[in-house]
One Martini backbone bead per residue (centre of mass of N, CA, C, O) as a GRO file, in nm:
protein
  548
    1UNK     BB    1   0.082   0.047   0.031
    2UNK     BB    2   0.133   0.352  -0.141
    3UNK     BB    3   0.110   0.645   0.061
    4UNK     BB    4   0.419   0.693  -0.007
    5UNK     BB    5   0.707   0.803  -0.106
    6UNK     BB    6   1.004   0.721  -0.214
    7UNK     BB    7   1.306   0.785  -0.157
    8UNK     BB    8   1.558   0.897  -0.302
    9UNK     BB    9   1.839   0.814  -0.426
   10UNK     BB   10   2.082   0.906  -0.189
   11UNK     BB   11   1.943   0.985   0.059
   12UNK     BB   12   1.995   1.174   0.347
   13UNK     BB   13   1.980   1.054   0.681
   14UNK     BB   14   1.937   1.230   0.945
   15UNK     BB   15   2.069   1.300   1.266
   16UNK     BB   16   1.888   1.490   1.493
   17UNK     BB   17   2.081   1.439   1.759
   18UNK     BB   18   2.297   1.598   1.653
   19UNK     BB   19   2.476   1.851   1.746
   20UNK     BB   20   2.456   2.203   1.743
   21UNK     BB   21   2.682   2.463   1.662
   22UNK     BB   22   2.742   2.825   1.741
   23UNK     BB   23   2.933   3.094   1.574
   24UNK     BB   24   3.017   3.425   1.575
   25UNK     BB   25   3.232   3.577   1.334
   26UNK     BB   26   3.050   3.832   1.237
   27UNK     BB   27   2.977   4.175   1.140
   28UNK     BB   28   2.731   4.379   0.947
   29UNK     BB   29   2.662   4.702   0.833
   30UNK     BB   30   2.393   4.854   0.721
   31UNK     BB   31   2.170   5.093   0.685
   32UNK     BB   32   1.950   4.976   0.942
   33UNK     BB   33   2.134   4.720   1.006
   34UNK     BB   34   2.247   4.404   1.150
   35UNK     BB   35   2.464   4.141   1.059
   36UNK     BB   36   2.515   3.789   1.142
   37UNK     BB   37   2.781   3.567   1.118
   38UNK     BB   38   2.730   3.214   1.120
   39UNK     BB   39   2.876   2.919   1.253
   40UNK     BB   40   2.772   2.593   1.172
   41UNK     BB   41   2.782   2.271   1.348
   42UNK     BB   42   2.789   1.919   1.297
   43UNK     BB   43   2.928   1.808   1.544
   44UNK     BB   44   3.292   1.741   1.511
   45UNK     BB   45   3.302   1.834   1.216
   46UNK     BB   46   3.433   2.096   1.040
   47UNK     BB   47   3.323   2.017   0.753
   48UNK     BB   48   3.028   2.018   0.896
   49UNK     BB   49   2.969   2.327   0.778
   50UNK     BB   50   2.811   2.662   0.801
   51UNK     BB   51   2.654   2.958   0.683
   52UNK     BB   52   2.478   3.225   0.847
   53UNK     BB   53   2.228   3.494   0.836
   54UNK     BB   54   2.148   3.725   1.107
   55UNK     BB   55   1.923   3.907   1.274
   56UNK     BB   56   1.781   4.031   1.547
   57UNK     BB   57   1.487   3.967   1.456
   58UNK     BB   58   1.537   3.658   1.441
   59UNK     BB   59   1.595   3.618   1.739
   60UNK     BB   60   1.324   3.737   1.841
   61UNK     BB   61   1.142   3.531   1.702
   62UNK     BB   62   1.253   3.281   1.836
   63UNK     BB   63   1.209   3.367   2.130
   64UNK     BB   64   0.899   3.385   2.111
   65UNK     BB   65   0.860   3.082   2.038
   66UNK     BB   66   1.014   2.982   2.316
   67UNK     BB   67   0.810   3.077   2.544
   68UNK     BB   68   0.658   2.804   2.584
   69UNK     BB   69   0.884   2.687   2.783
   70UNK     BB   70   0.932   2.899   3.034
   71UNK     BB   71   1.201   3.044   2.982
   72UNK     BB   72   1.492   3.240   3.066
   73UNK     BB   73   1.630   3.401   2.808
   74UNK     BB   74   1.950   3.573   2.705
   75UNK     BB   75   1.831   3.812   2.538
   76UNK     BB   76   1.907   4.092   2.419
   77UNK     BB   77   1.798   4.394   2.422
   78UNK     BB   78   1.649   4.642   2.291
   79UNK     BB   79   1.751   4.921   2.051
   80UNK     BB   80   1.684   5.234   1.893
   81UNK     BB   81   1.931   5.396   2.006
   82UNK     BB   82   2.259   5.326   1.898
   83UNK     BB   83   2.256   5.043   1.721
   84UNK     BB   84   2.530   5.137   1.530
   85UNK     BB   85   2.736   5.116   1.725
   86UNK     BB   86   3.029   4.956   1.770
   87UNK     BB   87   3.014   4.883   2.073
   88UNK     BB   88   2.725   4.773   2.071
   89UNK     BB   89   2.768   4.545   1.865
   90UNK     BB   90   2.981   4.392   2.028
   91UNK     BB   91   2.802   4.344   2.278
   92UNK     BB   92   2.569   4.198   2.132
   93UNK     BB   93   2.733   3.962   2.017
   94UNK     BB   94   2.788   3.838   2.295
   95UNK     BB   95   2.489   3.797   2.374
   96UNK     BB   96   2.414   3.611   2.127
   97UNK     BB   97   2.621   3.389   2.193
   98UNK     BB   98   2.502   3.313   2.465
   99UNK     BB   99   2.227   3.234   2.356
  100UNK     BB  100   2.325   3.002   2.173
  101UNK     BB  101   2.454   2.833   2.399
  102UNK     BB  102   2.193   2.777   2.558
  103UNK     BB  103   2.016   2.635   2.326
  104UNK     BB  104   2.246   2.412   2.244
  105UNK     BB  105   2.267   2.285   2.556
  106UNK     BB  106   1.975   2.219   2.552
  107UNK     BB  107   1.823   1.924   2.509
  108UNK     BB  108   1.539   2.017   2.419
  109UNK     BB  109   1.588   2.271   2.241
  110UNK     BB  110   1.803   2.146   2.038
  111UNK     BB  111   1.561   1.934   1.926
  112UNK     BB  112   1.392   2.147   1.810
  113UNK     BB  113   1.250   2.281   1.526
  114UNK     BB  114   1.313   2.584   1.570
  115UNK     BB  115   1.623   2.561   1.597
  116UNK     BB  116   1.687   2.400   1.343
  117UNK     BB  117   1.580   2.614   1.142
  118UNK     BB  118   1.766   2.848   1.229
  119UNK     BB  119   2.049   2.678   1.176
  120UNK     BB  120   1.907   2.465   0.937
  121UNK     BB  121   1.727   2.544   0.665
  122UNK     BB  122   1.793   2.323   0.448
  123UNK     BB  123   1.691   2.062   0.638
  124UNK     BB  124   1.430   2.243   0.792
  125UNK     BB  125   1.191   2.365   0.580
  126UNK     BB  126   0.974   2.181   0.622
  127UNK     BB  127   0.630   2.072   0.658
  128UNK     BB  128   0.563   1.800   0.846
  129UNK     BB  129   0.264   1.814   0.909
  130UNK     BB  130   0.163   1.841   0.616
  131UNK     BB  131   0.291   1.586   0.508
  132UNK     BB  132   0.151   1.387   0.698
  133UNK     BB  133  -0.142   1.462   0.624
  134UNK     BB  134  -0.126   1.382   0.329
  135UNK     BB  135  -0.047   1.083   0.369
  136UNK     BB  136  -0.283   1.001   0.551
  137UNK     BB  137  -0.508   1.077   0.348
  138UNK     BB  138  -0.420   0.871   0.133
  139UNK     BB  139  -0.472   0.620   0.307
  140UNK     BB  140  -0.792   0.681   0.369
  141UNK     BB  141  -0.903   0.610   0.086
  142UNK     BB  142  -0.875   0.283   0.162
  143UNK     BB  143  -0.977   0.366   0.479
  144UNK     BB  144  -1.291   0.475   0.572
  145UNK     BB  145  -1.320   0.419   0.894
  146UNK     BB  146  -1.132   0.653   0.924
  147UNK     BB  147  -1.079   0.967   1.129
  148UNK     BB  148  -0.978   1.290   1.143
  149UNK     BB  149  -0.985   1.525   1.400
  150UNK     BB  150  -0.674   1.609   1.489
  151UNK     BB  151  -0.385   1.763   1.539
  152UNK     BB  152  -0.097   1.692   1.748
  153UNK     BB  153   0.092   1.944   1.824
  154UNK     BB  154   0.405   1.886   1.947
  155UNK     BB  155   0.396   1.635   2.160
  156UNK     BB  156   0.669   1.573   2.046
  157UNK     BB  157   1.027   1.573   1.972
  158UNK     BB  158   1.001   1.488   1.693
  159UNK     BB  159   1.022   1.608   1.368
  160UNK     BB  160   0.942   1.321   1.195
  161UNK     BB  161   0.691   1.300   1.409
  162UNK     BB  162   0.338   1.253   1.394
  163UNK     BB  163   0.009   1.352   1.535
  164UNK     BB  164  -0.333   1.204   1.558
  165UNK     BB  165  -0.660   1.239   1.611
  166UNK     BB  166  -0.898   0.967   1.630
  167UNK     BB  167  -1.169   0.782   1.455
  168UNK     BB  168  -1.442   0.577   1.438
  169UNK     BB  169  -1.726   0.601   1.262
  170UNK     BB  170  -1.895   0.369   1.438
  171UNK     BB  171  -1.706   0.507   1.698
  172UNK     BB  172  -1.715   0.829   1.798
  173UNK     BB  173  -1.616   0.811   2.116
  174UNK     BB  174  -1.357   0.686   2.019
  175UNK     BB  175  -1.012   0.733   2.090
  176UNK     BB  176  -0.724   0.792   1.884
  177UNK     BB  177  -0.372   0.748   1.790
  178UNK     BB  178  -0.162   0.876   1.537
  179UNK     BB  179   0.151   0.767   1.391
  180UNK     BB  180   0.399   0.939   1.195
  181UNK     BB  181   0.703   0.815   1.022
  182UNK     BB  182   1.014   0.849   0.925
  183UNK     BB  183   1.310   0.772   0.835
  184UNK     BB  184   1.624   0.670   0.955
  185UNK     BB  185   1.979   0.613   0.984
  186UNK     BB  186   1.899   0.299   1.121
  187UNK     BB  187   1.797   0.169   0.848
  188UNK     BB  188   1.860  -0.195   0.770
  189UNK     BB  189   1.619  -0.298   0.652
  190UNK     BB  190   1.440  -0.430   0.440
  191UNK     BB  191   1.150  -0.352   0.297
  192UNK     BB  192   1.010  -0.622   0.351
  193UNK     BB  193   1.090  -0.664   0.653
  194UNK     BB  194   0.983  -0.399   0.756
  195UNK     BB  195   0.681  -0.441   0.686
  196UNK     BB  196   0.643  -0.710   0.839
  197UNK     BB  197   0.719  -0.602   1.127
  198UNK     BB  198   0.509  -0.383   1.151
  199UNK     BB  199   0.259  -0.585   1.113
  200UNK     BB  200   0.334  -0.748   1.386
  201UNK     BB  201   0.272  -0.553   1.632
  202UNK     BB  202  -0.036  -0.625   1.697
  203UNK     BB  203   0.060  -0.924   1.807
  204UNK     BB  204   0.168  -0.792   2.056
  205UNK     BB  205   0.169  -0.946   2.387
  206UNK     BB  206   0.183  -0.740   2.690
  207UNK     BB  207   0.149  -0.604   3.004
  208UNK     BB  208   0.406  -0.378   2.919
  209UNK     BB  209   0.256  -0.323   2.635
  210UNK     BB  210   0.131  -0.114   2.411
  211UNK     BB  211  -0.125  -0.145   2.208
  212UNK     BB  212  -0.166  -0.219   1.870
  213UNK     BB  213  -0.417  -0.172   1.636
  214UNK     BB  214  -0.244  -0.043   1.386
  215UNK     BB  215  -0.026  -0.138   1.096
  216UNK     BB  216   0.193   0.031   0.855
  217UNK     BB  217   0.402   0.017   0.546
  218UNK     BB  218   0.680   0.132   0.363
  219UNK     BB  219   0.982   0.243   0.226
  220UNK     BB  220   0.958   0.541   0.412
  221UNK     BB  221   0.728   0.453   0.626
  222UNK     BB  222   0.498   0.480   0.917
  223UNK     BB  223   0.177   0.356   1.055
  224UNK     BB  224   0.010   0.408   1.374
  225UNK     BB  225  -0.250   0.271   1.602
  226UNK     BB  226  -0.384   0.391   1.912
  227UNK     BB  227  -0.497   0.440   2.207
  228UNK     BB  228  -0.623   0.698   2.387
  229UNK     BB  229  -0.471   0.854   2.680
  230UNK     BB  230  -0.571   1.079   2.917
  231UNK     BB  231  -0.325   1.046   3.127
  232UNK     BB  232  -0.078   0.946   2.982
  233UNK     BB  233   0.237   0.955   3.077
  234UNK     BB  234   0.495   0.935   3.295
  235UNK     BB  235   0.583   1.230   3.242
  236UNK     BB  236   0.307   1.357   3.306
  237UNK     BB  237   0.308   1.272   3.601
  238UNK     BB  238   0.572   1.408   3.694
  239UNK     BB  239   0.483   1.709   3.552
  240UNK     BB  240   0.181   1.770   3.550
  241UNK     BB  241   0.061   1.707   3.256
  242UNK     BB  242  -0.077   1.752   2.938
  243UNK     BB  243  -0.088   1.550   2.666
  244UNK     BB  244  -0.169   1.783   2.436
  245UNK     BB  245   0.070   1.937   2.489
  246UNK     BB  246   0.347   2.066   2.422
  247UNK     BB  247   0.659   1.968   2.489
  248UNK     BB  248   0.784   2.236   2.589
  249UNK     BB  249   0.557   2.301   2.796
  250UNK     BB  250   0.567   2.037   2.971
  251UNK     BB  251   0.917   1.986   3.012
  252UNK     BB  252   1.121   2.236   3.029
  253UNK     BB  253   0.949   2.399   3.289
  254UNK     BB  254   0.859   2.300   3.567
  255UNK     BB  255   0.670   2.411   3.836
  256UNK     BB  256   0.694   2.119   3.980
  257UNK     BB  257   0.936   1.943   4.173
  258UNK     BB  258   0.850   1.587   4.188
  259UNK     BB  259   0.866   1.289   4.296
  260UNK     BB  260   0.803   0.974   4.357
  261UNK     BB  261   0.710   0.719   4.514
  262UNK     BB  262   0.869   0.443   4.616
  263UNK     BB  263   0.657   0.234   4.515
  264UNK     BB  264   0.644   0.339   4.228
  265UNK     BB  265   0.938   0.304   4.155
  266UNK     BB  266   0.944  -0.004   4.196
  267UNK     BB  267   0.709  -0.090   4.010
  268UNK     BB  268   0.784   0.054   3.745
  269UNK     BB  269   1.071  -0.051   3.723
  270UNK     BB  270   0.999  -0.356   3.711
  271UNK     BB  271   0.819  -0.347   3.458
  272UNK     BB  272   1.030  -0.235   3.262
  273UNK     BB  273   1.242  -0.460   3.297
  274UNK     BB  274   1.062  -0.692   3.201
  275UNK     BB  275   1.023  -0.586   2.903
  276UNK     BB  276   1.320  -0.573   2.832
  277UNK     BB  277   1.381  -0.870   2.868
  278UNK     BB  278   1.184  -0.973   2.659
  279UNK     BB  279   1.311  -0.830   2.412
  280UNK     BB  280   1.598  -0.947   2.442
  281UNK     BB  281   1.513  -1.246   2.415
  282UNK     BB  282   1.385  -1.189   2.118
  283UNK     BB  283   1.581  -0.982   1.956
  284UNK     BB  284   1.455  -0.693   2.009
  285UNK     BB  285   1.517  -0.381   1.929
  286UNK     BB  286   1.526  -0.070   2.095
  287UNK     BB  287   1.658   0.218   2.245
  288UNK     BB  288   1.375   0.413   2.364
  289UNK     BB  289   1.403   0.491   2.661
  290UNK     BB  290   1.145   0.698   2.817
  291UNK     BB  291   0.896   0.863   2.977
  292UNK     BB  292   0.731   0.913   2.697
  293UNK     BB  293   0.746   0.574   2.643
  294UNK     BB  294   0.538   0.558   2.900
  295UNK     BB  295   0.242   0.422   2.972
  296UNK     BB  296  -0.047   0.485   3.165
  297UNK     BB  297  -0.243   0.217   3.345
  298UNK     BB  298  -0.276   0.313   3.623
  299UNK     BB  299  -0.035   0.087   3.777
  300UNK     BB  300   0.064   0.061   3.470
  301UNK     BB  301   0.327  -0.004   3.255
  302UNK     BB  302   0.366   0.092   2.898
  303UNK     BB  303   0.525   0.039   2.615
  304UNK     BB  304   0.653   0.237   2.349
  305UNK     BB  305   0.772   0.247   2.027
  306UNK     BB  306   0.888  -0.019   1.869
  307UNK     BB  307   0.927   0.107   1.574
  308UNK     BB  308   1.186   0.284   1.587
  309UNK     BB  309   1.407   0.070   1.526
  310UNK     BB  310   1.291  -0.006   1.242
  311UNK     BB  311   1.317   0.297   1.129
  312UNK     BB  312   1.596   0.424   1.251
  313UNK     BB  313   1.578   0.587   1.507
  314UNK     BB  314   1.699   0.799   1.722
  315UNK     BB  315   1.780   0.860   2.037
  316UNK     BB  316   1.716   1.079   2.292
  317UNK     BB  317   2.013   0.988   2.443
  318UNK     BB  318   2.254   0.981   2.235
  319UNK     BB  319   2.436   1.230   2.330
  320UNK     BB  320   2.523   1.068   2.582
  321UNK     BB  321   2.612   0.759   2.505
  322UNK     BB  322   2.826   0.854   2.275
  323UNK     BB  323   3.057   0.920   2.502
  324UNK     BB  324   3.053   0.598   2.567
  325UNK     BB  325   3.223   0.304   2.477
  326UNK     BB  326   3.065   0.090   2.673
  327UNK     BB  327   2.794   0.192   2.521
  328UNK     BB  328   2.752  -0.054   2.244
  329UNK     BB  329   2.457  -0.162   2.308
  330UNK     BB  330   2.118  -0.192   2.323
  331UNK     BB  331   2.118  -0.303   2.610
  332UNK     BB  332   2.300  -0.077   2.738
  333UNK     BB  333   2.114   0.152   2.648
  334UNK     BB  334   1.866   0.069   2.815
  335UNK     BB  335   2.007   0.089   3.094
  336UNK     BB  336   2.089   0.384   3.078
  337UNK     BB  337   1.799   0.493   3.028
  338UNK     BB  338   1.692   0.386   3.296
  339UNK     BB  339   1.855   0.578   3.468
  340UNK     BB  340   1.715   0.835   3.373
  341UNK     BB  341   1.428   0.746   3.457
  342UNK     BB  342   1.488   0.702   3.759
  343UNK     BB  343   1.579   0.990   3.819
  344UNK     BB  344   1.306   1.124   3.739
  345UNK     BB  345   1.127   0.968   3.944
  346UNK     BB  346   1.289   1.064   4.201
  347UNK     BB  347   1.338   1.404   4.125
  348UNK     BB  348   1.151   1.533   3.877
  349UNK     BB  349   1.421   1.526   3.696
  350UNK     BB  350   1.681   1.559   3.513
  351UNK     BB  351   1.996   1.550   3.472
  352UNK     BB  352   2.236   1.787   3.421
  353UNK     BB  353   2.451   1.548   3.398
  354UNK     BB  354   2.675   1.313   3.220
  355UNK     BB  355   2.798   1.207   3.464
  356UNK     BB  356   2.727   1.140   3.806
  357UNK     BB  357   2.884   1.231   4.096
  358UNK     BB  358   2.619   1.311   4.271
  359UNK     BB  359   2.347   1.231   4.483
  360UNK     BB  360   2.072   1.306   4.603
  361UNK     BB  361   1.843   1.258   4.816
  362UNK     BB  362   1.670   0.956   4.877
  363UNK     BB  363   1.421   0.735   4.972
  364UNK     BB  364   1.664   0.528   4.897
  365UNK     BB  365   1.961   0.352   4.873
  366UNK     BB  366   1.862   0.159   4.649
  367UNK     BB  367   1.838   0.380   4.437
  368UNK     BB  368   2.130   0.473   4.430
  369UNK     BB  369   2.256   0.205   4.345
  370UNK     BB  370   2.126   0.205   4.060
  371UNK     BB  371   2.232   0.482   3.964
  372UNK     BB  372   2.538   0.409   3.994
  373UNK     BB  373   2.515   0.161   3.779
  374UNK     BB  374   2.420   0.387   3.526
  375UNK     BB  375   2.551   0.711   3.590
  376UNK     BB  376   2.820   0.690   3.672
  377UNK     BB  377   3.148   0.716   3.600
  378UNK     BB  378   3.216   0.414   3.639
  379UNK     BB  379   2.988   0.298   3.461
  380UNK     BB  380   3.059   0.454   3.192
  381UNK     BB  381   3.353   0.333   3.183
  382UNK     BB  382   3.285   0.001   3.241
  383UNK     BB  383   2.971  -0.040   3.229
  384UNK     BB  384   2.679  -0.212   3.213
  385UNK     BB  385   2.439  -0.373   3.338
  386UNK     BB  386   2.209  -0.599   3.342
  387UNK     BB  387   1.882  -0.658   3.369
  388UNK     BB  388   1.909  -0.904   3.558
  389UNK     BB  389   2.078  -0.749   3.768
  390UNK     BB  390   1.863  -0.535   3.841
  391UNK     BB  391   1.642  -0.740   3.938
  392UNK     BB  392   1.837  -0.833   4.189
  393UNK     BB  393   1.802  -0.579   4.325
  394UNK     BB  394   1.655  -0.456   4.610
  395UNK     BB  395   1.449  -0.259   4.471
  396UNK     BB  396   1.311  -0.520   4.286
  397UNK     BB  397   1.309  -0.817   4.415
  398UNK     BB  398   1.030  -0.759   4.607
  399UNK     BB  399   0.841  -0.733   4.369
  400UNK     BB  400   0.498  -0.782   4.301
  401UNK     BB  401   0.342  -0.931   4.021
  402UNK     BB  402  -0.002  -0.885   3.897
  403UNK     BB  403  -0.043  -1.107   3.623
  404UNK     BB  404  -0.221  -1.304   3.358
  405UNK     BB  405  -0.077  -1.213   3.114
  406UNK     BB  406   0.054  -1.357   2.826
  407UNK     BB  407   0.320  -1.347   2.652
  408UNK     BB  408   0.323  -1.237   2.291
  409UNK     BB  409   0.582  -1.285   2.022
  410UNK     BB  410   0.592  -1.380   1.693
  411UNK     BB  411   0.899  -1.452   1.521
  412UNK     BB  412   1.031  -1.527   1.252
  413UNK     BB  413   1.335  -1.654   1.172
  414UNK     BB  414   1.400  -1.461   0.937
  415UNK     BB  415   1.341  -1.196   1.104
  416UNK     BB  416   1.546  -1.245   1.329
  417UNK     BB  417   1.794  -1.226   1.142
  418UNK     BB  418   1.734  -0.936   1.048
  419UNK     BB  419   1.747  -0.812   1.331
  420UNK     BB  420   2.038  -0.888   1.399
  421UNK     BB  421   2.174  -0.731   1.167
  422UNK     BB  422   2.055  -0.454   1.234
  423UNK     BB  423   2.170  -0.434   1.517
  424UNK     BB  424   2.471  -0.447   1.433
  425UNK     BB  425   2.458  -0.186   1.264
  426UNK     BB  426   2.378   0.009   1.483
  427UNK     BB  427   2.625  -0.050   1.664
  428UNK     BB  428   2.842   0.023   1.457
  429UNK     BB  429   2.770   0.322   1.432
  430UNK     BB  430   2.810   0.388   1.732
  431UNK     BB  431   3.109   0.305   1.757
  432UNK     BB  432   3.217   0.502   1.543
  433UNK     BB  433   3.120   0.757   1.684
  434UNK     BB  434   3.271   0.713   1.951
  435UNK     BB  435   3.554   0.716   1.830
  436UNK     BB  436   3.549   1.001   1.717
  437UNK     BB  437   3.493   1.145   1.981
  438UNK     BB  438   3.743   1.043   2.132
  439UNK     BB  439   3.955   1.161   1.940
  440UNK     BB  440   3.861   1.456   1.961
  441UNK     BB  441   3.901   1.482   2.267
  442UNK     BB  442   4.206   1.429   2.271
  443UNK     BB  443   4.288   1.658   2.081
  444UNK     BB  444   4.164   1.892   2.246
  445UNK     BB  445   4.331   1.841   2.503
  446UNK     BB  446   4.611   1.874   2.370
  447UNK     BB  447   4.567   2.165   2.263
  448UNK     BB  448   4.500   2.291   2.538
  449UNK     BB  449   4.763   2.217   2.678
  450UNK     BB  450   4.963   2.344   2.467
  451UNK     BB  451   4.808   2.646   2.500
  452UNK     BB  452   4.898   2.699   2.769
  453UNK     BB  453   5.070   2.903   2.978
  454UNK     BB  454   5.252   2.693   3.111
  455UNK     BB  455   5.356   2.565   2.846
  456UNK     BB  456   5.483   2.821   2.727
  457UNK     BB  457   5.694   2.861   2.950
  458UNK     BB  458   5.836   2.589   2.916
  459UNK     BB  459   5.919   2.637   2.617
  460UNK     BB  460   6.100   2.886   2.673
  461UNK     BB  461   6.300   2.756   2.866
  462UNK     BB  462   6.393   2.532   2.673
  463UNK     BB  463   6.494   2.722   2.451
  464UNK     BB  464   6.716   2.857   2.616
  465UNK     BB  465   6.875   2.607   2.691
  466UNK     BB  466   6.927   2.516   2.397
  467UNK     BB  467   7.084   2.769   2.315
  468UNK     BB  468   7.313   2.751   2.524
  469UNK     BB  469   7.408   2.466   2.451
  470UNK     BB  470   7.480   2.533   2.160
  471UNK     BB  471   7.693   2.751   2.223
  472UNK     BB  472   7.890   2.574   2.383
  473UNK     BB  473   7.938   2.366   2.158
  474UNK     BB  474   8.053   2.571   1.953
  475UNK     BB  475   8.288   2.664   2.132
  476UNK     BB  476   8.435   2.391   2.163
  477UNK     BB  477   8.471   2.338   1.862
  478UNK     BB  478   8.644   2.591   1.801
  479UNK     BB  479   8.877   2.534   1.996
  480UNK     BB  480   8.970   2.275   1.868
  481UNK     BB  481   9.038   2.393   1.589
  482UNK     BB  482   9.238   2.612   1.686
  483UNK     BB  483   9.443   2.424   1.819
  484UNK     BB  484   9.509   2.256   1.564
  485UNK     BB  485   9.614   2.494   1.390
  486UNK     BB  486   9.859   2.569   1.578
  487UNK     BB  487  10.005   2.295   1.573
  488UNK     BB  488  10.046   2.286   1.255
  489UNK     BB  489  10.239   2.561   1.250
  490UNK     BB  490  10.405   2.492   1.501
  491UNK     BB  491  10.592   2.588   1.786
  492UNK     BB  492  10.563   2.870   1.707
  493UNK     BB  493  10.462   3.170   1.809
  494UNK     BB  494  10.338   3.451   1.822
  495UNK     BB  495  10.421   3.761   1.831
  496UNK     BB  496  10.441   3.998   2.040
  497UNK     BB  497  10.313   4.279   2.122
  498UNK     BB  498  10.474   4.619   2.128
  499UNK     BB  499  10.211   4.798   2.042
  500UNK     BB  500   9.910   4.975   2.088
  501UNK     BB  501   9.921   5.151   1.812
  502UNK     BB  502   9.911   4.855   1.643
  503UNK     BB  503   9.649   4.708   1.590
  504UNK     BB  504   9.474   4.428   1.521
  505UNK     BB  505   9.237   4.357   1.333
  506UNK     BB  506   8.949   4.212   1.351
  507UNK     BB  507   8.836   3.911   1.277
  508UNK     BB  508   8.613   3.663   1.220
  509UNK     BB  509   8.770   3.509   1.474
  510UNK     BB  510   8.745   3.756   1.706
  511UNK     BB  511   8.535   3.610   1.932
  512UNK     BB  512   8.810   3.528   2.075
  513UNK     BB  513   9.036   3.473   2.299
  514UNK     BB  514   9.373   3.445   2.256
  515UNK     BB  515   9.429   3.306   2.539
  516UNK     BB  516   9.149   3.153   2.658
  517UNK     BB  517   8.921   3.099   2.427
  518UNK     BB  518   8.689   3.273   2.496
  519UNK     BB  519   8.387   3.390   2.457
  520UNK     BB  520   8.272   3.704   2.454
  521UNK     BB  521   7.954   3.680   2.460
  522UNK     BB  522   7.989   3.485   2.743
  523UNK     BB  523   8.142   3.698   2.891
  524UNK     BB  524   8.161   3.907   3.177
  525UNK     BB  525   8.349   4.082   3.016
  526UNK     BB  526   8.483   4.303   2.836
  527UNK     BB  527   8.595   4.390   2.515
  528UNK     BB  528   8.926   4.380   2.357
  529UNK     BB  529   8.959   4.405   2.029
  530UNK     BB  530   9.249   4.509   1.970
  531UNK     BB  531   9.377   4.240   2.145
  532UNK     BB  532   9.219   3.977   2.138
  533UNK     BB  533   9.116   4.031   2.441
  534UNK     BB  534   9.019   3.996   2.744
  535UNK     BB  535   9.019   4.169   3.030
  536UNK     BB  536   9.119   3.947   3.218
  537UNK     BB  537   9.384   3.889   3.063
  538UNK     BB  538   9.496   4.175   3.063
  539UNK     BB  539   9.508   4.206   3.377
  540UNK     BB  540   9.683   3.933   3.426
  541UNK     BB  541   9.885   4.051   3.231
  542UNK     BB  542  10.196   4.153   3.030
  543UNK     BB  543  10.195   4.410   2.813
  544UNK     BB  544  10.359   4.598   2.610
  545UNK     BB  545  10.249   4.926   2.663
  546UNK     BB  546  10.046   4.834   2.902
  547UNK     BB  547   9.824   5.020   3.120
  548UNK     BB  548   9.622   4.879   3.405
   0.00000   0.00000   0.00000
């Protein structure tokens, strides 16, 4: 069922989670405004960069759009008079650079469509909601029982995944949600295997997996329909948010930060670990665990978006675990992401940075023990525990699960092999990216160390010592040559000078004392060039006609 066009051959599928950095290189004043030339870079490669030109009004427009996040962003204030002064422009440029630094280092803001379009208009100029609506409408021409109620604008963080509220025409009171997503850079399944696996998802039955009502796909994207849950996700519970609100409004700046009760943490954590173990045992790659992908149904957690790994979509936390070379399998990715989720359930907010050096007081030390095994510096450096190991830890080992539903997810042997190969390819790309980041980090550290003030002082001191050592070696070499030349001329020495009135002009070799053979330039006394002798020798000896 080709309800969407196949992407053209050679189309580059961007990884939208790769961070963008921006640096203002220069500014230029025109008739009535100033333009800022910005160098934007994707990831660590300097070659993967481009220039954009933005006015202050562009920054102001972006900032107004980001106000939905409820954050106080440091955009420099407007100025109507004197805004073309050179000093003011320089000061404003610093303020705008600080503004760019803030939005590109904020994990939620940096991944939102508004910021991506501002920094990379060539790759993010399309209206993805309109494209999705067109493709979904084309699909419903052959499936008349479904009807689109309204688009759920920006409820998710993905730029190329859109949601619509649906209903069945003969069941008008029942609400469903449709998700439409384009392919990602980790799509390694063949078109045939991809479509077969997507259509298998409605047959997956598990007490902790949210049921898929309908699923279909073609060579370029997938469409899935699930029941709409008024209570929302686990993240909605933590942030006290409304499910239909935009992602930025719900999660970027929560009004009240409060973690869950200890029993909720234990129960939800155990349920999530159980479904992860089930998927790992089935050989089904996941890699997309976060609080927005866990639906709440009473006191039960149910996992969402199993299709993401089949579509090849990058993980929400990819920019975190791509920094650590020991987190290089989808199983270890799931465990690391579980650490993020557990932190959010415990403290009501995500960690400020990863790895986490120290953890705030928690409802139980058993919680901290699990967090340390997944988010600490030692864990990120040495590797993640298995899901089975986490289930055995005191926080989850005594949780009793009461469910009678028997898990069921039959995957044909041929598709299991296709999943295994695709999983290996996903991990291979991750390992290669981690290797490049590691090499770049080492090079950056070396350059920073080499360019430090302390290192520059050390290099100057070494250069002086080397220069002096070279001068002494040259002096000794010249002395040896001079001595050999005197010996070869015979035993007679040069006649002593009888009168200071007829000094011998200094020759090119006259930079050494005739008597002691020391170099004048490194001697502590002044040079008496006329006598080819240093003052020390002249004072210590008796030359005819010389009164010292």
